[in-house]
N, C-alpha and C positions, 0 to 999 in steps of 0.2 A: 224185496229186491236186495241182492248182495251188495256189500260195500264196493264202491268204485275204485279200481286200481288206478294209480297215477297215470299209467300209460293209456288206460281206457278213456280218460278225460279228453283226449285228443279227438275222440269220436263224438263228443258233445259240443256243438258249436251253435252260436247264435243267441241273441237276446230277444225274447218275445215279450210284447206288451199286450195285455188284454184290453182291447178297445171296448169302451162302455158308452152307451148313448143315454142321454136323458131327454126323453121325448124324441124330437127329430134332430137333435144336436148332440155332438160328442160331449161327453162329460169332460170338463177342463183337466181333470187329473190324467186323462189319457194323453193329452198333449204334453203335460209336465213330465210324464214318465218316458215318452218317446224322446224328448229333449235330453233327459238324463241318460237314457240308454245309448243315445248317439255319442255322448261324451264318454260313457263307460267303455264303449266298444273300441274306441281309438283306432278304428279301421280294421281291427282284428276279428270282430264278430259282426255278421250281418244283423241288422235290426229289422224285426218283423212285427207287424201289427196282426193280432189274431182277432178277427171280428165275426161274431155270430151274425146270421143273416138278417137280424132286426136292426143292425146298424145301417142307416141309410147310405146308399151308394153315393149320394151327393156329398157325403162327408169324406169320401176316400181321398180326394185331393188334399184335404186338410191333414190327413194322416201322413201323406207324403211330405207335406210342407214342414212338418215337425220331425221328420227323420225316418219314417217307415220306408225301407227299400222294397219290402214285399208286404202285401196284404193277403193274409190267408183267411179265406171266408169259409165259415162252417155253417152249413144249413141246419136249421132247427125245425122241428115238426110244426110248432105253433109260434111263429115270430111274435114278439110282444108279450108272451107269457114266460116268466122266468121259471123254467123247469130245472131246478138245481141238479138233479140226478142225470138228466139227459145231457146237460152241458158238461158236467164233470166227466161223464163217460166219453164224450167226444174229445175233450182235451186230453184225457188219458191215452186214448187211441193215437192221437197225433204226436204226443210226446214219445210214445214208444216207436213211432214210425220215423220221426225226424230228429229226435234227440237234441232239443235246445239246451244250451248250458244254463240259461237263466230264464225264469218266467216271472214277470212283474204284473201286478194289478193294483188298482186303487183300494185303499182301506175304506171302501164304501159298503153299503148294505150288500150289493152283489158280490164284490170282491171278497168280503169277509165271509160270505156264505160259500162261494164257489171254490176258492183256492184251498181251504182246509180239506174239503172233501176230495179234491183232486190230489193233494199231497198224500192223503191216506191211501188212495187207490194206487198211486205210483210208488208209495213207500219211500218218501223222501222228506226232508225237513221243510219247515216253513217259519219264517220270521214275520210276525204281524206288526202292523202299525209303525213301520220304520219312518224315521225322520232324516236318515242319511244313507247313501249308498256309495261305495267306492270299490275299486278293483285293487287287490293286493298285487303289486308288480311282480314279485318273485314267483308266486304260485298261480296267479290269475284267478284266485278265489274271490267271490263276492263278499265284501265286508258290509254287514247290515247293522246299522245303528238305530237303537230305539230306547225310549225311557224305561227305566227299571226301578224297582223298589219304591213305587209311588211317585216316580219322577225325580227322586233324590239323586240319581246318577244316570249316566248314559252308558248303555252296554253295547259293545260291538261284537257281533255274532258271525261266525262263519259256519256253513253247513255244506261243504263240498265233498264230504265222504259219500254222500248219496246224491244222485243227480236226477232232475235238474235242481238248481238252487232257486227256491221260491221265496218271494217276499210280497207283502202288501205294504203300500206306502200311503201315508196320510195325504189327502188333498191339500194343496196350498203350501207345502213345504219346499217344493222344488220349482224352479223357474222354467216357464215354457218359452223356449227360444226358437223362432221359426228360421228355416234356412232361407238364404237370399235367393238361391237358384236351385230349387228342388228338382229332382229327377223323377219323371213319371214312374210310379211303382209297378212291379209285377203284381198281377192279381191272380191268385191261385184259388180255385174253388174246389173244396174237398167234397168227397162223396158223402151223401146223407147217411145217417145212422138208420137202422131198421126202425119202423114206427114202434113206440112203446106199447106194451100190453095195457088194455083198459084198466084204469084204476091203479096202475103200478107207479105213477109219478105224482109227486107232490107239486102242486101248482101254486105259485104266488101270483095272484091275479092283480091285486091292487094293494098298495100300502096306505092304510088310512091313518092320517095324523091329525092332531089338533091343529087347526089353521094357525093358531098363535105360535105353534112350534115349528112352522115351515120357514125357517130362515136360511136363505141361500146366500152365503157370504162370498161365493166364488167370484162374482163380478163386482164386488164392492170396492170402491177406490178409497172410501173413508169409513172407518169403523170407530164408533164412539162407545167405549166399553166402560162399565162400572163394576166396582167391587164392593166389599163390605163397607167402605167409607161412604157409600150412597145412602146408608141408613135405613132404607126400606123402599117399598114400591113408589112412593112419592118422589124419591131421588131419581128413579129411572124415568118417571114422567118428565122430569127436567131434561134428562138426556134425550128423550124422544123429541122434545121441542127443538133441541139443538140439531138433531138429525133431520127434522123436517125443514129447518132453515138452511141446512147445508147440503142436503141430498145424501147424507150418510146413513149407515145402519147401526143399530144399537146391539152391542154384545154384552156379555157378563162373565164374571168369574164363577167358579164352582160354589164359592161361599154364598154368593147372591142367589144362585139357583137352589142350593140346599136350604136356604132360609125361606124359600117359597116366594121371593119377590118377583121373579121372572121365570118363564118356562125353560125347560132343558134345551130346547132348540137354539137358545141364545148363548149357550155356554161355550166358551173358548178356553182351550187348554188341553192337558193330557187326556182327560176323559170326556172332552167335548170336541169342538171343531178346531181345525188348524186353519189359520187365515194368513193372507199375505197382501194386505191392501197397500196403496201408496202411502196413506197416512193412518196411523193407529193412535187415537187419543185415549189414554188410560186415565180414568177419573176415579180417585179413591181406591186405587188398586195397589196393594203392597208389592206384588211382583214375585211371588214364590215360584220356584222352578216349575211346578206343575202347570202354572199359567203361562210362563215364559215359553215353554216348548210349543205352545199353540200360536204364538204371535211374534216371536223374535225375528222372523224373516221379513217383517213388514218394511216397506220402503223407508218411512220416517216415523219414529215413535216419539210422541209428545206425552209427558206425564204431568198430571196435576195431583199434588199430594201435600198434606200439611207436614209430613215427615221428610226432611231433606235427606235422611239416611235410609229411606226405604229402598229395597233392592231394585224396584222399577226405575228409580232415579239414576242408577248406575247404567242401566240398559238404554235409557232414553237418549234421543238426540237433542231434545229440547225439554227442559224441566221448568215447571212453574210451582214454586213453593207457596201454597195457599190453600184456603178452604174451597172445595169445589162449589159449595153453595154461595160463595161470593164470586168466584172466577167465572163460572158458567153463565150466571145472569148478566155479568158484565159483557161477556162475549156475545150473548144474545142481543143485548142492547146495542152493541157496536154494529152487529150485522143489520139490525133493524134501521139504525141511523144511516148506514151506508145505502140501504135499500131505498130510503126516501130521497137520497140526493142524486 
């Protein structure tokens, strides 16, 4: 695709958000992206949700509640089977037909698989794993922020020389804000693609994971995370006891995962999950930038660390200077005492 002339950008309008379902429910990142798209549009761009036909129609009102003015439904030959090539071809066809200025998707397994293939077919840029999105007032370009150089700095990228501007965004970094008075959306059903030739499509039928690795932090209100200061697997057993007593979930830093103390599914940070709980309790975590980018949007951060000068202490709303192996048992004892009264 040739470089887009400035005048031609006028013909590229709208912010599309790829709707993704997890089972029979919308993935939370879809609602986060719709909310962000609404704020980015500032009334200048229509906000549309692009939903393949395996997104349940019962979820369409939720798409509207978080900002979708239009829901563009794309039929797929086998709903429920993630045929990457089929979906990328369908998206490419629609991009050429309607010319959206921006296309956003979650940095999930599906988003990380589908958008790079689509960007290659359309011949445009893609910024992956973004943690921030803004519109440049003067040009209207999408400014896409992501960690770079191992998380040691944050890079802001623009890719408006070739359209559309595509980005995948980490789940949990943006706030999902529902509209008070949503308007019923337009629902546009696109024509189906011709059926694929037998054997020409790669099918992903099921993702098999170790059940210990299946941590879904998206609905967690309290996350109790441990780092190198937990000393080993026994330290995380202590955090699990606290999680059982409080209804929280246990997370970890990369150092703890690399040491083999906990599975990768618990990792929070640049190369793990991004979370946004109401309370984030950081235990024995130094707070390097690679970890902070995955949890710094939490509602309230509480840090327990022996080092008062640890970087996590500067980020925290509440700091406890002390040994986690003293503080956590005391907290457990207090919870048990209150439970008996």
